[in-house]
N, C-alpha and C positions, 0 to 999 in steps of 0.2 A: 566452467565452474572452477573456483579456487578453494582449496582446503587449507585452513589455517594451520601453521606449524606449532602454535601454542594456543592456550586457552584465551578466549575473548572475554574481556570484562565490559559488559554493556554499560554505557553511561546512563544518565538520568532517564527514567521512564516517564515521559510527558503525557503520552496517550496510550491506552491499551483497550483492545476490543477483540471479539471473536469473529473471524471471517469464516462463514460457512462454506461447505463444499460447493453449494449452489452459487454463492457470491463469487468465489474464485473461478468457477467454470464460466460464469457470465463475463467476467473480466477477460479471460483468455479467448472465448469465442467472439466477443464483441470487438476486441482489439484486432483479431484476425479479419473479421468481416469489414471493419472500417479502415483497416490498414493503419490503425492508430499507433502512435509511438509513445504515448504518455498515459500514465494512470495517476490521478490525483485523489488523495484521501483528504476530505475536507470536513472540518468542524465549523458549522455556520453559526450565525448569531441567534438562530432559532433553536439551537440545541440538537440539530440533526447531524448525523454522521453520514456523509455521502461519499460514494466512490464514483468518480467520473473518468471515463475512458475517452480519449480524443487526441488531438494534436495541439499542444499549447501554442505553437508558433503560427498556426493557421486558424484564425477566428471564424472563418467561413466553412471550415471542414465539419463534417458530421461528428457528433459526439453522443455519448450515452451516459446517463447518470442514474444511480439507484441509491435509495436510502437504506443503509445497512445497520443503523443503530442510532444511539443517542450519545451526546457528550456535553459536558459543561465547559468545554474549551473551544476557542476559536483558533484555527490553524489551517494551513494548506501544506500537505506533504506530497511532493511530486516524485514519482518513480518512473523509470524507463521500463516499458513493456519487455524489452529485450533482457532486462535483469530479473524478471519474474519467472525464472525457470525453476518451478517448484512442482513437486508431485501433487496430484489431486488429493484433496482432503480438507479437513477443518483445521484452522490455525488460530492461535492467539497471536495477534499482531500487536507489537509494541513499537511505538515511534519515539524517537529522541530528537530533541532540538539540536543535538550534536550531529545531525544529518546521517543517521543510521536507523535502520528498522530491523526488527527481529520477527521472523515468522516461525513460531514453535508449534509443531503438530500436537493436536490433542489426543491422537491415537497411538503415536509411536514416539520413539526417542530421536526425533528429527528436528533440527533447527537450522534455519537459513538466516544469514545476515545480509541485508540488501541495502545498498547505498540510497540515500535520499538526496535528491538533486539540490544544488546550491540555491536555487531560486525559491525554495520552500520557506514558509514563514510560520513561526510559532509565537502566539501572543502571550 
């Protein structure tokens, strides 16, 4: 973990949703069982907000996906499981097309900034 020496100014907020404690727990448990390296947050053309856990580089590897909400945007935000070192809880997740995400706890004054991978896309 790295602590910033100065205040972070979050760029544009392109997508925002609430990730429940259960959704976060599912991501962590599933990534461990599948030995997955990647988490993708996807806004599809049907308006579904999907979290997918798997290995982007291996199409034949097992993966798991769950619908966690709705969105009016189409995008794919890829994160590395190893970067998701957050305390259990409910978070408001904000994604920026500038390749950064913010996980802000709904219960405490806790905020994580996590890199979004370069192969992510925002329409």
